[in-house]
N, C-alpha and C positions, 0 to 999 in steps of 0.2 A: 143122633140122637135117642133113636129108638134103644138102640144096645146100649146105649151109656144108662138111661134109665133102667132098663133091666139090670146091668151091673149094679147100680146104685140102690136096688131095692132094700140090701140089709143096712144101707149107711143113710139115714136122714137128713143128716147135715149135707153132705155132698149133692143130694137130692134137691134139696132146697136151692144150694148154690147153682144147680145147674137149671133149673126153674127161672132164677134171678138174672142169669145171663142172657135168657132168652124167651120170654114166656110166651109170645106166641106160638112159635115154632113147640115148645116143651108143651104146650097143650095138645096140638093137634100129635105130636109123637105120642104121648101119653096114651091118648084117647085112643090111636090105632093098637097100641097091645095091651090095652086094657081087658079085652077078652082073655089073654093069655094069663093074666094074674090077678084075676077076679077072684074075689074072697079072701085075700091077703090084707091084714089090717092097714099096712101103710098104703096100699092099692086102695082100699075103699077111702080112706081119708082124703087122698088126691081127688079122686072119683068126685067125692062131693063138693072138694074146694074147686075144682075146676069147671064143672057141669053148667054153672050157669054162669061163669065169668066170660064177659063178653071181649072183642079183638078191640075196642074201640081205645083211642088214644087217652091216656092219662095226662091230665093237667096239673096233678097236684092238689096239695092242700092250701087253703086263703093262708096260711103262716108262709108257706113257699112262694105263693104270688108276692105276698108281701115283701118277702128277701127279694124277689126279681125286680119288682118295681122299684125298690129302696136302692138296689144294685146298679139299675140302668140310672137313676137320677143322680146317683153319688158320682159313677165313672163321667158321665156328661159334664156335671159340674170341676170334676178333677181336670177333665179336658181343658175345658174353658178357663182354667186359672191364670194363664198369661196375659187372657185378655180383662180377667177382673181386676187382677194387680198390678197390670201393666209390666209384666216379667219379660224379659227376651226369650222368643219365643226358641232360639237356638241356644238359649241353654236350659230351657227347660226341657223341652220334647226329648231329646238324646238320652238324659239322666233318667225321666222319671215316665217315659211313656210305657214300661212295664208294670210301674204301680199303678196304673190306672185300672187294669181290669185283673190282673193274676191274685192280687191278695184279697179283693173281693171275693174271687171265686173260691178260694182258700177257707175265706171265712164261712161261706156257706157250707164246704162240707167238712170244716169242724164243727158247724151247728149241728149237720143233719146225721154225723155218725157220734155226735156227742161226745166229743173228745174230753179227756180228762182235763182239769182247769190249769195244771202243770204244763201239759202240752200246747193247751191255746196261749198260754204264758209266752211259752219258750219261741213260737212259730209269730208271734206278736212280737216279741222282742226281737228278733234276727229281721224280721221286716222293716222294723222302725230303725235300728242299726244300720241298716243296707241305706235305707232312705237318707240317713241324716249324712251318712259314710259319702254316698255316691254325690252330694250336690254338695258337699264340702272340697271336693279334688278341684283343685285350680285348674284354669286356663279353660279353652275352647276346643282345641285341634291337637292336643297333644295325644301321644300314639298310647299312652299307658289309660289315659282318660277313656278314649274311643275303645280300647279294647274292656275297659269295666262296663262301659254300657252295653256292650255287645255280649258279654258274660253275665252279667249281673239276671237278666233274664231266665238263664238257665238255674242259677240259685232259688228264683222266685218258682221257679216251676217243680224244682225239687221239694220244695214246702208244701206247694199244691198236691204234689204225690201223698206225701206225709198225710195231708189232712184224707186226700181220698180213700189210702189205705185203711185210714183208723187204729184198731187194735191190732189189725191184720198187717203193719207194715213190714215184717219180718218174714212173710209168707211170700213166696217168689211169684206163687200164682198169681195172689193179689195185685203186685207190681207189675205183672203180664198185663192183667185186666186193667192196670191205669195206661198201660199202653195202647192199649186197644181202643181203649175209651177216648183218647186223646187223638185216633185215627179217626173215630166215628165221628167225633164233635167237630173235627175240621171237617169233614164232609157236610155235618149239618149246617155249620155256619158258611161255608161255599154257596148252600143253597139259599142260605135265608138271606145271604150277600146278595144274589143274582136278583132275588125277588127285591131285595131294598134297589136296586140299581135301576130294576123297570119301572118300578114305582115314582122314583126320583125323575127319572126321563118323562114319563107318563104326566105327573104333576106339573112339571115345568113348562112341558109342552102345551097342555091345558091351559095354564094360566097365562102362557105367552099369547094364546089366540085371542084371548079378550084382552089384550094389551096391560096386563098387569104383569111386572117385572120382578121374580119372586127369588130370582137367584141368591142374592147375597143373602137374604134373609133364611131361605133354606139351607144352605149349606154351613150357615154360620151358628145355627140352632138345632134344624133338623136333623141334619147328617151329624153334627158333635154330638146328640145323644143317640142317633142311629147306630152309628159305628161299636162302641159300646154294647149295644144292646145286642146286637147280631151276637158277639162274643157270648154275653150272659146267657142268652136266649138260646143259644146252639149248645150252648154247654148244658142248661137245665133240661132242654128238650131231650137231649140223648140220652141223660141221666135217667127221665124219668119213662122215656121209652125208647128202650136200646133196640126194639125190634123196628123202630123206624128205618133206621141205616145200617144194619148189622147184616142184611143180605145185601146192601148195595157195595160196601166196605171190601167184603172178598173178589167181588165181580171186578173193582175196580184193581183191585192187586194182583188179580189172575190174568187182567189183559194186559198192565203196564208191564208187569214183571219180565216177560219175552220181549216184548217190543222195546224196553230198556237194555234190555241183555243185546239185542244185534244195535242197536243204536251206540253203546259203548263200544262193542268190537268194530265197527264201520269207523268211528271217530278215532279210535288207536290207531287204526290203520291209516286215515287221513293223516293223522299228525305226523306218521312217520312218511308217507308221501309227500307231503307240502313241507316239512322241513321246519313247521314250527314244533318249539319247544318251550317248556315253563320255566327255563334254567336261567334266560335272559331276559323274561320279558314279566315283569312283575305282575302286571293286569292278567296276564293268560294265566300266570299262577293261581292267582285270587279265583278266575273262574272256576279253575280245573279241582280247588279245594272245594266249592261250593258245589261242583256238580259231583264231587266225592261225597260231602255230606247228605246231598239228596237221594243219591241212590242208595247210602246205607241205610237212611230213613226208611226207605223203600223196601228194603229187606227186612229190616226188624219189625216192619207194620206188617208185613206179610206173612211173616213166623207169628207175630202175634194174634192176626186174625185167625190162622189156621192150626194153633196150638191145640185147640182143644178140640178139633174136628179130627176124623180119621184121614191120615196122609194120603196125599195123591200123589203117585210116585213119580209122574211128570212133572206135577208142581214144584215137588222136591228136587227135582234134577235141575229144573230149571234155575231154583233159588240157589242150588250149589253154584251151576255154573256163573252165574251173577255176581255171587260172592266170590268166586276165584277172579274174574274180570276186575271186579271191584279192588281185590289186593293188590292187582297189577297198577290198577289205576292209582292206588295209594301210594306204592313204590316208587312210581314216578314222582310223584308229590313231594315223597318224603326225601328221595334224591337231589329233587331241584331246591329243595330248602336247605340242606346241606352245603350244596354246592354254593349257593349265595352266602350262607354262613360263612364259607370258608374264604369266599372271594372277599366279602365287603363287611365282615364282621357281625356280632351280635347286635340286634336291636330288640326292643320291645315287642314288635309286629313278628320277626323272624322267630324268634324264643316261643311266642305263643302258637305260631303256627307249627312247629317242629314239635313242641309238647301235644299238640290235638292232633297230630297225625301219626304220631308213636300212639298215643293212645286206642285209636281209630283202628290200625294195624293189628295192635296185639287183640281188640275185642273183634275184628274180622275174622283173625286166624282161628279165634276160638269158636267162632260161630262157622266158620267154615269147614273145621273139623267135626264140629257136631252134626252139621248137615252131611259132612260125608259118610259117617257114623250110620247115618239114619238112612242112606241112600245101598249101602253095603251089606249092613247086620240088620236093616229093615226096624231099627228101634223106634221109638214114640219122639214125633216131630215138639213133644212138650218139651225134651230134653234142650231142644236147641233155644225154646225160649226161656229155659232156664238158663242157659248159658248168657244170653241177652241182658236179662235182667238183674242178677248176680253182679255185674260189671258195671252197672249205671251208677252207682255211688264214687267210683272212680272220676265220673265226668263231672260230678259235682263237688268234689275236694279240688279239681283242677281248677273249676270254676272259682272257688273260692280263692284260689292260690293266686290268678290273675286279676282278680276284682281288689282283693285286699294288699297282697304284697306285692305285685309287679310296680306299683306307683311308687312303694318305697324304696323298693330295689333299684328302680331307673330313675330317682330323684323326682318324680313327677314329670318326665318327660315325654 
């Protein structure tokens, strides 16, 4: 951070971005280098700005508090729609669960970043179209419906990224910041969720001691509003206080990357030894693909977390090896789905998995190539981050195809 501050002294905009990325770390780093740059106009400005600034948690403005409260209430009411209007839960939740939270968070960032009226209208229009469309699809257990329900959160996630990035949507660094924000918000939500589980256990236990059974009421009303509150509060706290978890997330990535690498290698060896394969076992292929997506997400999260910091050679080597092993896993999964298609023909599920695996393989090869270049040519890790985010719109387009085109092509089956 100190080196970055010194390098950005002639670039006020970059210095401001660095400050916003981690206010607490920036303050400590700036004050440590201040004696070297004392007397410069920009240095004096930042010294006056930071010297009386505290490291306390920011709870935001009253307007933001109102947004959070209204968001939690709205999300809780949306979650209770099946009970309020006697709608079949098996019909409602698979189709609409992603609409309970994501559009509300998108609306918050659209307001916070002061997006233009046209942009807000486009986001609202796509959300409304998606909502109407997914609830108009016939059937309950058809393959195309299930695929649409699985992929529509990706479309809403893309729109959330648009609202988060604001006017800087085309700036790849802002999109990389969005990936990093997702990881940090997930960590915050997990912490809040653990606290919520502990509170639930204590509350139910205390009332049970005095002979009052509150389980039904508690889970029907408190938990119904509490679960959306975890996602909304986690997002809000991460946005207003990035310093809360931006030191935890890199530690998690650093610890789990080598552990996952070792696990994957052992797992591949175990597959060969036991003779278990994804070619004839549909459930095993599904788990194999979920494993692939999870490991790929870890790689991308690790790169996003470390791309703004000076590269650590051992850490980059681990990411490179993990990427190579993940490419091998992807190739196995891809060969398995091609085998199943050649043996039993094309179905919506097989085509969706095939397309997803091809897209992931191409993306992984791009990232692996950049990681190799970083290791061998000592190039900036930021270039790896760039290779990640410039490809993300491809997944968005694929999700649109699966949600809107697959049901038509396969006759809603």
